[in-house]
C-alpha positions as CSV (number, residue, x, y, z in Angstrom):
1,M,-19.7,-8.4,10.8
2,Y,-19.4,-8.2,7.1
3,L,-16.8,-10.3,6.5
4,C,-17.5,-12.3,9.2
5,Q,-20.1,-13.0,6.9
6,I,-18.9,-13.4,3.7
7,L,-16.2,-15.3,4.8
8,S,-17.3,-18.2,7.3
9,D,-20.9,-17.9,5.8
10,E,-21.8,-17.8,9.9
11,K,-25.4,-17.2,10.3
12,L,-26.7,-14.3,11.5
13,A,-27.2,-15.4,15.3
14,N,-23.9,-16.1,16.1
15,I,-22.1,-13.4,14.4
16,A,-25.0,-11.2,16.9
17,E,-23.9,-12.9,20.0
18,Y,-19.4,-12.8,19.0
19,F,-20.1,-8.9,18.9
20,G,-22.4,-8.9,21.8
21,L,-25.2,-7.2,20.6
22,K,-29.5,-8.7,21.3
23,S,-30.6,-8.3,18.4
24,V,-30.0,-10.1,14.4
25,G,-31.7,-6.7,13.0
26,S,-28.7,-4.7,13.8
27,V,-26.1,-7.6,12.6
28,C,-28.1,-7.3,9.5
29,S,-28.6,-3.8,9.2
30,A,-25.1,-3.4,9.2
31,I,-24.2,-6.3,6.3
32,S,-27.0,-4.5,4.7
33,E,-25.0,-1.0,3.9
34,M,-21.5,-2.1,3.8
35,K,-23.2,-3.8,0.4
36,K,-24.6,-1.4,-0.5
37,L,-21.2,1.0,0.3
38,E,-19.4,-1.5,-1.0
39,E,-21.8,-1.5,-5.0
40,K,-21.2,2.7,-4.7
41,G,-17.1,2.0,-4.8
42,E,-16.8,3.5,-1.6
43,M,-15.1,0.5,0.1
44,G,-14.5,-1.6,-2.3
45,K,-11.0,-0.4,-2.8
46,V,-10.7,-1.3,1.5
47,L,-12.4,-3.9,1.1
48,N,-10.0,-5.8,-2.0
49,Q,-7.0,-5.1,0.0
50,V,-8.3,-6.9,3.1
51,Y,-8.7,-9.6,0.6
52,R,-5.5,-9.5,-0.8
53,I,-4.1,-9.1,2.5
54,L,-5.5,-12.0,4.3
55,N,-5.3,-13.6,0.3
56,I,-8.8,-14.1,-0.8
57,K,-9.9,-14.5,-4.4
58,K,-13.7,-12.5,-4.2
């Protein structure tokens, strides 16, 4: 969900629908948690690897 939002700039409602969620709040919570983990460095390395594989400059 996090990657969908940051890479496509898609609306949260569309992301929720794609993942079969009824609430935009669920998407917002998941994205918020990922941002926190990325800032702490816990997911930063993994996300950087994903960005490299997808050839995305962030």
